[in-house]
N, C-alpha and C positions, 0 to 999 in steps of 0.2 A: 504493499499500499504506499509506504513512504517512498519507495523508488519510483513509483508511478507519479507521485506529486512532485517529486524532484524533476522527473523527466518533463512533466507538463510545464513546470516553471522555466526550465531550461529552454524548451521549445518556444514558449511565449517570449522569453528574452531575446532568443535568436531572431524571431519574427520582427521585434522592435528594432533590432540592430540593423537588419536588413532594409526595413522601411526607412529608417533614418539615414542610412547610406545612400539609398536610392534617391531620397529627397535631396540630399546634399549634391548628388551627382547631377540631378535635373537642374537644380538652381545654378550649379556651376556652369553647365552647358549654356543655360540662357544668358548668364552674365558674360561668359566668354564671347558668345556670338554678338551680343549687344556692344561690348567695348571694343570688339575688333572689326566692327562695321564702320565704314568710312562715311556712310549715308548720314547727312545732316550734322557732321561734326562741327561744333561751335554753335549750333542752333539752340536757341533758348528752351525749345521743347525737348531736345535731347538732354540738356543739362537738367531740366526739371525732372525728367524721367529717371536720370541717374540719382537724383536727390531722393526721389520716392523709393527707388530700389534700395538704396542704402538704409533709409529710415525704417524700411519694413523688413530688413534682413535680420536673422537671428543675432543676439548680442555676440555670440562667439565669433561670428564672421563679419560683422558690420564694418570693422576698421579695414577689412581687406576689399571692400567694395569701393573702388575709386569713383570720384565725381568726374563726369565728362563735361566740363564747363570751360568754354574759351572766352577770354576777355575780349570784349568788343571795344573797338577804337572809334571815338567821336571827335571830329575836328570842326570846331565853330570858326569860320573865317568870313572875311569880307571880300574875297576874291583876289587878295594880293598874295596869297599863298595857300598851301594845303597841308600845313603842319608837318612839313617835311623834316623839321628838326626832331620831332617826336616819333613820327610814323613812316619814315622813309621806306618805300617798298612794301608797306603792309596794307592790308584791305581795311578801308576806313569808311565810316558813314559821315557824310558832310552836311553841315547845317550852315546855310548861307545867310549873312546878316548885312545890313547896310550901317557902317560904322559912323556915318554922318549923324544918325540919331542915337546918341549914347543911351538914353533912357530905354529905348526899344531894344537895343542890343543887351543891356543888362537884364531886361525882363526875359529875353530869349535864353540867356545863359542860365537864369534861374529856372525857367520852364524845362529846358533840356536836362539840367541836373536833377530836378525833382522827378521828372518822368523816368530817368535812368535809375534813380534810387528805388522807385515804386516797382518798376519792372524787375530789378534785382530782388527786392523784398518778396515779390509775388513768385518769382522763379525758384527761390530758395525755401518756399513753403510758409512764408509770413510768420516765421518764428514758432510754428506749431509742431514742427518735426524735430526730433532729436537725432542729430547727425553724429553724435559722439558716444553712443552707447559703447561701454567697455567693461568686460568682466574685471579687468585689472583695476579700473578706476572705482568700480562698485565695491571691490573688496579692500580698497585703500591701499593698493600696491603701487599706484601711480597717482600723481596729483593731476587735477584737471588743468587743461590748458586751452587756449583760445584757437579756434580754427577759422580760416578766412577763405573766401572766394572773391577775387577781384573781378567784379562783373563788367566794369567799364573803365576805360581811361579816356579822360576828356582834356583835349588840348585847345588852346586858343591861338589863332593866327590873324591878328588885326594890324591895321596901320599903327606903327609904334607911337605916333603922336596922339592917337586916340585911345589906346589900350588902357592907360593909367586912369584916365577919366572915366572910362566904362566900368572898370573893376571897383572904382570907388562908390559906384551906385548899386552894386550887387548886394543884396542881403537875402541870402537863401534861407536862413532860419525864419525870417518874417514871411517869405513866400510859402513855405511849408505850413505855417500856422494859418495864413489867410487864404489859401487856395484849395479848392475841392479837387479831388481826383476826378478826371473825366468819367461820367457815368455813374458816380457815386455821390452820396450825400456827406461822406467823410472828407475831412481835410488830409492832406498828407501826414500832418503831424498826428492826427487821430489814429491813422492807419499804422503808424510806427510805434506809438506808445499807448498807455492806457489813459482813461479820461482825467486822471488826477494830475497829469503831466502837461504843463503849458509852455514848455520851451524845449528846444532840441539843439544841443551844443555840439553835436557830432557832424557838423558840416564846416568845411573850410575850403573855400575856392580861392584863397589868396595865393595858392601855388601857381596860379595862372599868371602871376605877375613876377617880374624880375627883381632881384636884389632885395628880398624881404629880410627883415632882421628877426632874430630868435626872440621870443617873448617867454620868459620863464614862468609866467603866471598862466599860460595857455596850456590846456591839457594836451594839445596836439602842436607840434612844432610848425612854425610858419615858414621854416627854411626850405627853399626849393630854387633850383636854378634851371629846371627843365620845362617850365610852362605847362605842366600837367597836374591834373588831380585824378584821384581814383575813387570810384564808387565801390565800396567794400562791404560785403556781408560778413559779420563776425558772429561767432557763437561760442559761448563757454557754458558748460553745464556742470554742476557739482553735486556730489552726493553729500548727505548729512552724516554726522558721526553715528547717529542711531541707525541709519540705513546701512552703513558699513559694517557695524558690529553685528547687525541682524544677517547681513550676507555672509559674514565670516562664520556665524553660528551655523548657518545652513551648509556651509562647506566643511563642517566638522570641528568648529571651534565654539566653546561655550564660555560664559563669564562666571567666574567664581571669586567672590570677594573683591570685585573690581578689576580682576585680572583675566585675560583670556587664557583658557586652557584648552589644549588640544585633546579631543576625545574621539575615540574610533567610531566610524560610522558603519563598518563592515565587520562582522564576526566570523572568525575561522570556524569552518565545519568541524564539529566534535570537540571544540574547546570548552573546557568546564571551569578552569581557573585563570585569573589574569594576575601576573606577578607584577607589582608596582612598588619598587624600592624607593627609599628616601632620596637617594642620589638621582634616580629617574625622575621623581616628582619635582625635584628642585630644578633640574634641567629643563623639564617640560614648562614649569612656571616662568623660568627665565626667558626661554625661547618665546612663550606666549606673550609675556610682557613686551618683549622687543617687537613682536608682530603688531601689538596693540598700539605701541608708541609710534611705530612707523606709519601704520594706517591713519592715526590721529594727526600726525604731522602733515601727511599728504592731503587729508581733508581740509585742514586749516590753511594750508598753502594755496589750494585751489579756491577756497572761499574768499581769501584775501584778495586774490587776482580777480575774482568775479566782482567784488565790490568796487575795485578800481575801474573796471570796464562798465559796470552797470548801476553804480550808485545814483546817477542823476536820471535814470530811466524808470525807477520804481519809487513808490511812496514810502517804502520802509527798508531799513537796513537788512532785515530778515529776508525780504524778497531778493535784494541784490545778492546776498550770499548764495542763493541758488543758482545764480547765473542768469543769462539773457541771450537774446539774439538781437542783433542791431544792424541796420544798414547805415553806413556813414560815408562822408566824403573827406578824404585826407590827401595831403600831398603825395604824389607818385614818386616816392623815395624810399630806398631800402631801409634807411635808418628809421623812418617814421612808421613804415609798415611793420617793422620788427617790434615796434612799441605796442601795437594792438594785436599782432598776430604771432601765435605760438607755431603755427604751420599754415602755409598757403597751399590750397588744394585745386587751384584753377590753372589752366595752361595760359601762358602769356600771350 
């Protein structure tokens, strides 16, 4: 009777293993075919599909599903040039303006930038999708870090005598707050934040201007010499200490007197006694304490980073510690991008 039960359990386990392997194989084939297809490369629909694919993949495989997103180049010009300094030889989208009317050009720069931000936000899932699921992060074995996708690079090529005057009239933050998204009752600001937020500091178009000086009071550097700004989607998601401890418990760790202790999750067949010496207990407690401390450190490190990136986007410090998704405009400069991006996952 016992042997029949064991055989039935073994057969059932084998079926689950086979089904699991078959599922991973099918998913792997679909992902391989998708990411090795040249059709639509760089298209926003392809990027969005890759975002959905990653977000819905199992936690164990999510980090191995790449995003297929190509940075789009936008050149705002008055006909005197085509942003060759920035995009020589690259495929660009041109926006023609008349630099004689500086107010009109300023509004067009604001419109193009706002629409690029919204398209990026929509393409990346509007902050509703978690693109950073990780078993290591959930177990506290690594700290959370920010990931970025550079959706657009925006360059300006105007008559040099008019450029400074135009940029002095640009106020993208005000535009986001005061203009509705086409076809929607929401303003751009309302789409990017919750209702309690009435300002948006994550926009900086001054990189389009030459010879800018560094302002230490600004969250983002204004230094740039390449006439470009980048529209960037950034996401950082953190786990709480309670979540990490719970996940460690599920993985075979439990808490005793405030210390994590390793406990066996599988019993050896036929075992009747467990030998647990004082030396073994001390080693186990010491090791568990190290694991707990390491996990705690990684959680705090990730949450501190989240507060830096998300503090002005939420109404409470507690919400900011959980992380956020944000679309922002920053100077297209390696130093400045590295300040907000732990890793960049888009193709240049």
